[in-house]
C-alpha positions as a Python dict, from the first residue, in 0.01 Angstrom:
ca = {
    (1, 'M'): (0, 0, 0),
    (2, 'G'): (-234, -271, 126),
    (3, 'G'): (-172, -608, 287),
    (4, 'R'): (16, -923, 201),
    (5, 'P'): (-164, -1259, 172),
    (6, 'A'): (-86, -1514, 440),
    (7, 'G'): (-233, -1816, 614),
    (8, 'A'): (-541, -1980, 463),
    (9, 'R'): (-564, -1710, 196),
    (10, 'L'): (-212, -1785, 75),
    (11, 'E'): (-273, -2159, 83),
    (12, 'R'): (-578, -2115, -140),
    (13, 'M'): (-376, -1900, -380),
    (14, 'K'): (-116, -2174, -409),
    (15, 'R'): (-385, -2415, -531),
    (16, 'S'): (-461, -2192, -832),
    (17, 'A'): (-341, -2319, -1170),
    (18, 'A'): (-212, -1967, -1236),
    (19, 'Y'): (13, -1968, -926),
    (20, 'R'): (364, -2107, -920),
    (21, 'A'): (704, -2019, -775),
    (22, 'G'): (550, -1769, -535),
    (23, 'A'): (356, -1560, -786),
    (24, 'F'): (69, -1558, -1035),
    (25, 'H'): (143, -1596, -1406),
    (26, 'N'): (-33, -1540, -1737),
    (27, 'T'): (-105, -1852, -1940),
    (28, 'S'): (54, -1717, -2260),
    (29, 'R'): (423, -1800, -2269),
    (30, 'G'): (666, -1513, -2296),
    (31, 'T'): (420, -1251, -2170),
    (32, 'S'): (607, -957, -2021),
    (33, 'S'): (475, -706, -1769),
    (34, 'M'): (805, -516, -1770),
    (35, 'P'): (820, -222, -2014),
    (36, 'S'): (1071, -258, -2295),
    (37, 'G'): (1257, 38, -2440),
    (38, 'Q'): (1230, 272, -2140),
    (39, 'R'): (1413, 552, -2320),
    (40, 'D'): (1169, 533, -2609),
    (41, 'V'): (876, 552, -2368),
    (42, 'L'): (1020, 864, -2203),
    (43, 'R'): (1076, 1020, -2544),
    (44, 'R'): (716, 953, -2644),
    (45, 'F'): (592, 1109, -2320),
    (46, 'R'): (807, 1415, -2384),
    (47, 'D'): (698, 1449, -2746),
    (48, 'S'): (326, 1416, -2663),
    (49, 'S'): (313, 1666, -2376),
    (50, 'E'): (71, 1897, -2563),
    (51, 'T'): (-175, 1627, -2670),
    (52, 'R'): (-214, 1407, -2360),
    (53, 'K'): (-478, 1640, -2213),
    (54, 'P'): (-776, 1814, -2373),
    (55, 'A'): (-767, 2188, -2430),
    (56, 'R'): (-1117, 2233, -2283),
    (57, 'P'): (-1292, 2080, -1979),
    (58, 'I'): (-1428, 1729, -2021),
    (59, 'P'): (-1810, 1732, -1994),
    (60, 'V'): (-1954, 1542, -1700),
    (61, 'V'): (-2316, 1433, -1654),
    (62, 'S'): (-2421, 1471, -1292),
    (63, 'A'): (-2755, 1294, -1315),
    (64, 'S'): (-2960, 1121, -1048),
    (65, 'H'): (-2861, 764, -972),
    (66, 'E'): (-3182, 635, -827),
    (67, 'P'): (-3184, 255, -865),
    (68, 'R'): (-3350, 105, -1173),
    (69, 'P'): (-3567, -194, -1074),
    (70, 'D'): (-3516, -403, -1389),
    (71, 'G'): (-3336, -428, -1722),
    (72, 'L'): (-2972, -349, -1793),
    (73, 'H'): (-2826, -3, -1743),
    (74, 'I'): (-2461, 105, -1741),
    (75, 'T'): (-2301, 423, -1614),
    (76, 'W'): (-1937, 501, -1692),
    (77, 'F'): (-1778, 727, -1429),
    (78, 'G'): (-1445, 764, -1608),
    (79, 'H'): (-1141, 539, -1653),
    (80, 'A'): (-1252, 185, -1558),
    (81, 'S'): (-1512, 285, -1297),
    (82, 'C'): (-1863, 173, -1396),
    (83, 'L'): (-2196, 99, -1236),
    (84, 'V'): (-2385, -192, -1389),
    (85, 'E'): (-2753, -218, -1293),
    (86, 'L'): (-2882, -561, -1390),
    (87, 'D'): (-3223, -697, -1286),
    (88, 'G'): (-3226, -444, -1002),
    (89, 'A'): (-2882, -541, -870),
    (90, 'R'): (-2629, -256, -855),
    (91, 'I'): (-2270, -362, -916),
    (92, 'L'): (-1984, -112, -898),
    (93, 'L'): (-1674, -198, -1103),
    (94, 'D'): (-1319, -76, -1021),
    (95, 'P'): (-1436, 238, -838),
    (96, 'V'): (-1172, 512, -810),
    (97, 'W'): (-1306, 838, -667),
    (98, 'S'): (-976, 991, -551),
    (99, 'D'): (-812, 1283, -730),
    (100, 'R'): (-500, 1078, -804),
    (101, 'C'): (-440, 711, -885),
    (102, 'S'): (-129, 686, -674),
    (103, 'P'): (-8, 580, -328),
    (104, 'S'): (2, 955, -255),
    (105, 'Q'): (-262, 1220, -309),
    (106, 'H'): (15, 1477, -364),
    (107, 'V'): (197, 1318, -658),
    (108, 'G'): (100, 1083, -939),
    (109, 'P'): (-157, 1091, -1222),
    (110, 'K'): (-432, 1343, -1144),
    (111, 'R'): (-784, 1308, -1282),
    (112, 'L'): (-876, 1525, -1579),
    (113, 'H'): (-1242, 1569, -1485),
    (114, 'A'): (-1460, 1588, -1179),
    (115, 'V'): (-1628, 1280, -1034),
    (116, 'P'): (-1986, 1284, -1172),
    (117, 'V'): (-2148, 1196, -839),
    (118, 'P'): (-2006, 1172, -485),
    (119, 'L'): (-2006, 830, -326),
    (120, 'T'): (-2264, 961, -78),
    (121, 'G'): (-2499, 1024, -371),
    (122, 'L'): (-2449, 693, -543),
    (123, 'G'): (-2726, 510, -359),
    (124, 'R'): (-2745, 139, -286),
    (125, 'V'): (-2454, -77, -400),
    (126, 'D'): (-2493, -454, -380),
    (127, 'A'): (-2141, -553, -490),
    (128, 'V'): (-1805, -391, -554),
    (129, 'V'): (-1600, -583, -811),
    (130, 'I'): (-1226, -527, -852),
    (131, 'S'): (-1023, -643, -1154),
    (132, 'H'): (-678, -618, -993),
    (133, 'D'): (-482, -422, -736),
    (134, 'H'): (-318, -144, -939),
    (135, 'Y'): (-382, 207, -808),
    (136, 'D'): (-598, 313, -1101),
    (137, 'H'): (-835, 21, -1032),
    (138, 'L'): (-816, -33, -655),
    (139, 'D'): (-827, 287, -451),
    (140, 'M'): (-790, 267, -73),
    (141, 'D'): (-990, 579, 15),
    (142, 'T'): (-1277, 479, -214),
    (143, 'I'): (-1289, 128, -66),
    (144, 'R'): (-1292, 264, 288),
    (145, 'Q'): (-1580, 497, 208),
    (146, 'L'): (-1781, 228, 33),
    (147, 'C'): (-1728, -2, 330),
    (148, 'Q'): (-1890, 260, 553),
    (149, 'L'): (-2158, 388, 316),
    (150, 'T'): (-2287, 56, 181),
    (151, 'S'): (-2345, -304, 282),
    (152, 'A'): (-2190, -425, -45),
    (153, 'V'): (-1996, -747, -76),
    (154, 'F'): (-1649, -704, -230),
    (155, 'V'): (-1583, -957, -508),
    (156, 'V'): (-1214, -965, -597),
    (157, 'P'): (-942, -1186, -750),
    (158, 'L'): (-740, -1419, -528),
    (159, 'G'): (-521, -1239, -277),
    (160, 'V'): (-677, -893, -316),
    (161, 'G'): (-878, -952, -1),
    (162, 'A'): (-559, -900, 200),
    (163, 'H'): (-556, -534, 91),
    (164, 'L'): (-922, -490, 180),
    (165, 'E'): (-889, -644, 526),
    (166, 'T'): (-592, -417, 597),
    (167, 'W'): (-816, -122, 512),
    (168, 'G'): (-1097, -230, 744),
    (169, 'V'): (-1328, -442, 529),
    (170, 'S'): (-1464, -734, 733),
    (171, 'A'): (-1367, -1080, 611),
    (172, 'H'): (-1732, -1186, 579),
    (173, 'R'): (-1785, -914, 317),
    (174, 'I'): (-1498, -1033, 95),
    (175, 'V'): (-1530, -1298, -176),
    (176, 'E'): (-1206, -1396, -353),
    (177, 'C'): (-1224, -1570, -688),
    (178, 'D'): (-988, -1767, -908),
    (179, 'W'): (-1052, -1761, -1284),
    (180, 'E'): (-1389, -1927, -1351),
    (181, 'D'): (-1503, -1893, -988),
    (182, 'G'): (-1829, -1708, -940),
    (183, 'H'): (-2054, -1555, -676),
    (184, 'D'): (-2425, -1471, -679),
    (185, 'V'): (-2535, -1124, -570),
    (186, 'A'): (-2901, -1018, -577),
    (187, 'G'): (-2978, -1265, -854),
    (188, 'V'): (-2675, -1179, -1069),
    (189, 'R'): (-2387, -1419, -1125),
    (190, 'I'): (-2045, -1250, -1104),
    (191, 'T'): (-1773, -1466, -1259),
    (192, 'A'): (-1398, -1408, -1279),
    (193, 'V'): (-1248, -1497, -1616),
    (194, 'E'): (-893, -1501, -1744),
    (195, 'A'): (-711, -1179, -1827),
    (196, 'Q'): (-353, -1111, -1936),
    (197, 'H'): (-199, -854, -1706),
    (198, 'F'): (-3, -833, -1380),
    (199, 'S'): (-44, -697, -1027),
    (200, 'G'): (139, -518, -750),
    (201, 'R'): (118, -198, -545),
    (202, 'G'): (489, -174, -462),
    (203, 'L'): (813, -331, -570),
    (204, 'R'): (679, -686, -544),
    (205, 'R'): (483, -797, -850),
    (206, 'D'): (216, -1060, -914),
    (207, 'G'): (140, -1149, -553),
    (208, 'T'): (-234, -1124, -625),
    (209, 'L'): (-442, -1240, -921),
    (210, 'W'): (-592, -1021, -1196),
    (211, 'A'): (-918, -1092, -1381),
    (212, 'S'): (-1180, -979, -1624),
    (213, 'W'): (-1540, -1031, -1511),
    (214, 'V'): (-1872, -1151, -1648),
    (215, 'L'): (-2201, -1031, -1501),
    (216, 'S'): (-2499, -1242, -1602),
    (217, 'G'): (-2866, -1231, -1512),
    (218, 'A'): (-3209, -1270, -1665),
    (219, 'G'): (-3186, -918, -1805),
    (220, 'G'): (-2856, -958, -1989),
    (221, 'R'): (-2486, -1033, -1983),
    (222, 'V'): (-2196, -791, -1949),
    (223, 'F'): (-1824, -845, -2003),
    (224, 'F'): (-1587, -618, -1810),
    (225, 'S'): (-1228, -637, -1933),
    (226, 'G'): (-1059, -461, -1645),
    (227, 'D'): (-696, -433, -1756),
    (228, 'T'): (-565, -690, -2004),
    (229, 'G'): (-366, -751, -2316),
    (230, 'Y'): (-488, -956, -2608),
    (231, 'F'): (-461, -1334, -2575),
    (232, 'D'): (-615, -1641, -2732),
    (233, 'G'): (-875, -1703, -2461),
    (234, 'Y'): (-1144, -1469, -2592),
    (235, 'P'): (-1326, -1721, -2814),
    (236, 'R'): (-1354, -1954, -2514),
    (237, 'I'): (-1484, -1674, -2288),
    (238, 'G'): (-1747, -1588, -2546),
    (239, 'A'): (-1850, -1951, -2596),
    (240, 'E'): (-1875, -2026, -2224),
    (241, 'H'): (-2014, -1698, -2091),
    (242, 'G'): (-2172, -1510, -2382),
    (243, 'P'): (-2345, -1386, -2581),
    (244, 'F'): (-2292, -1041, -2434),
    (245, 'D'): (-2528, -747, -2448),
    (246, 'A'): (-2244, -510, -2358),
    (247, 'L'): (-1867, -534, -2348),
    (248, 'L'): (-1684, -278, -2134),
    (249, 'M'): (-1349, -284, -2312),
    (250, 'A'): (-1025, -114, -2208),
    (251, 'V'): (-902, 93, -2502),
    (252, 'G'): (-653, 339, -2351),
    (253, 'A'): (-315, 356, -2178),
    (254, 'Y'): (-149, 153, -2452),
    (255, 'D'): (209, 177, -2577),
    (256, 'P'): (445, -57, -2766),
    (257, 'A'): (649, -91, -2446),
    (258, 'W'): (368, -272, -2264),
    (259, 'H'): (180, -428, -2553),
    (260, 'D'): (144, -766, -2381),
    (261, 'I'): (-64, -634, -2094),
    (262, 'H'): (-276, -349, -2237),
    (263, 'L'): (-522, -373, -2525),
    (264, 'D'): (-497, -114, -2796),
    (265, 'P'): (-824, -1, -2962),
    (266, 'E'): (-795, -238, -3257),
    (267, 'E'): (-730, -531, -3023),
    (268, 'A'): (-1033, -434, -2816),
    (269, 'V'): (-1246, -469, -3130),
    (270, 'E'): (-1074, -796, -3218),
    (271, 'A'): (-1145, -931, -2870),
    (272, 'A'): (-1509, -824, -2890),
    (273, 'V'): (-1548, -1004, -3223),
    (274, 'A'): (-1377, -1314, -3083),
    (275, 'M'): (-1626, -1318, -2795),
    (276, 'G'): (-1922, -1307, -3032),
    (277, 'G'): (-1984, -935, -3048),
    (278, 'G'): (-2219, -707, -2860),
    (279, 'L'): (-2231, -335, -2788),
    (280, 'V'): (-1880, -209, -2704),
    (281, 'L'): (-1847, 67, -2446),
    (282, 'P'): (-1487, 194, -2419),
    (283, 'I'): (-1328, 228, -2075),
    (284, 'H'): (-979, 295, -1941),
    (285, 'W'): (-937, 630, -2113),
    (286, 'C'): (-1020, 1000, -2061),
    (287, 'T'): (-963, 1028, -1683),
    (288, 'F'): (-592, 977, -1606),
    (289, 'V'): (-283, 1034, -1820),
    (290, 'L'): (-110, 694, -1807),
    (291, 'A'): (42, 665, -2156),
    (292, 'P'): (196, 894, -2419),
    (293, 'H'): (-80, 872, -2678),
    (294, 'P'): (-310, 1172, -2744),
    (295, 'W'): (-592, 1176, -2490),
    (296, 'A'): (-882, 1109, -2730),
    (297, 'E'): (-696, 886, -2975),
    (298, 'P'): (-832, 564, -2815),
    (299, 'V'): (-1193, 633, -2913),
    (300, 'E'): (-1103, 762, -3258),
    (301, 'R'): (-907, 445, -3334),
    (302, 'L'): (-1177, 231, -3172),
    (303, 'L'): (-1451, 378, -3389),
    (304, 'A'): (-1247, 332, -3707),
    (305, 'A'): (-1170, -32, -3623),
    (306, 'A'): (-1528, -102, -3517),
    (307, 'D'): (-1665, 43, -3839),
    (308, 'T'): (-1442, -187, -4042),
    (309, 'A'): (-1539, -490, -3833),
    (310, 'G'): (-1911, -408, -3815),
    (311, 'V'): (-1906, -375, -3435),
    (312, 'E'): (-2150, -141, -3262),
    (313, 'V'): (-1993, 114, -3025),
    (314, 'T'): (-2135, 369, -2786),
    (315, 'V'): (-1920, 639, -2628),
    (316, 'P'): (-2117, 794, -2342),
    (317, 'K'): (-2015, 1109, -2164),
    (318, 'V'): (-1866, 1064, -1821),
    (319, 'G'): (-2155, 996, -1582),
    (320, 'Q'): (-2411, 926, -1855),
    (321, 'R'): (-2637, 626, -1787),
    (322, 'I'): (-2720, 417, -2092),
    (323, 'D'): (-2944, 126, -2184),
    (324, 'P'): (-2748, -108, -2416),
    (325, 'A'): (-3074, -212, -2583),
    (326, 'E'): (-3129, 151, -2685),
    (327, 'P'): (-2787, 318, -2695),
    (328, 'P'): (-2779, 696, -2736),
    (329, 'A'): (-2725, 853, -3074),
    (330, 'A'): (-2365, 908, -3175),
    (331, 'D'): (-2221, 1223, -3021),
    (332, 'P'): (-1849, 1287, -3076),
    (333, 'W'): (-1830, 1510, -2770),
    (334, 'W'): (-1455, 1456, -2729),
    (335, 'A'): (-1382, 1605, -3071),
    (336, 'Q'): (-1504, 1946, -2954),
    (337, 'L'): (-1253, 1973, -2671),
    (338, 'D'): (-942, 2031, -2881),
    (339, 'A'): (-1097, 2266, -3137),
}
């Protein structure tokens, strides 16, 4: 379950503009992280039981991950887990290598495809960046392994360091950021920016901060949404931190019941446009069943919205490394899995 912030960590959290009355809050008034219409959600899950998973195995690219010395390269490992290689720095985002995103490896959402590469084969990692502490973004077993296998620094939102320390990560390897705080790793600036979501690994909610992230270096700029709903801060993020060469945008696990805190595909395109555009790479879909929509609907809706808005999209296979400057040719690989 993780740890609970206390002492100097808690005192720093209290100084955040997003913290009040013992918890973190979104800036948009009236934002709700509690699902509405629970019965309707359950009905949608029941009615979509035959479409939430593909009929055929999801293809996985198990390629070599030898470090690239320069440029910008991105590998999507499924769900929100990505490796960004920028100017030789290797930054791992929201890594989840476990079979389930759950407090138990016996129950809870189970991955739909194999992990493309074991953590032991991933090679050097300079930084591990976490968007927030939900189980599908912060995985205890993965963190413990990365702590042993790498010398990476862990860059996380305020309060999340308490979980990491509980799991054995040394305090000197943890950097906690408020929105607009940043940290330099191997020549790359990693900056936390505002997101609209919530946090919590148990019954208590919002005891740690959530964030999207910007990675910037001489070789390019990347926006990583993590988990977020749509809010009016995207033009400011684009103006202050863009232009972006790639935007890793959450497009899945949406439902009317939690609209405030999860982007739908059309909103992902709208956010990308508001930030000034760039190549959109969809994340937060394909790996775990977390919502009642058909499993591949997020990318189909994303592509339709992007075509209307004139936004460029690339949909790599799981484990496929891409260069945003030369994205691969369109390959609707997901469409073949339900035929």
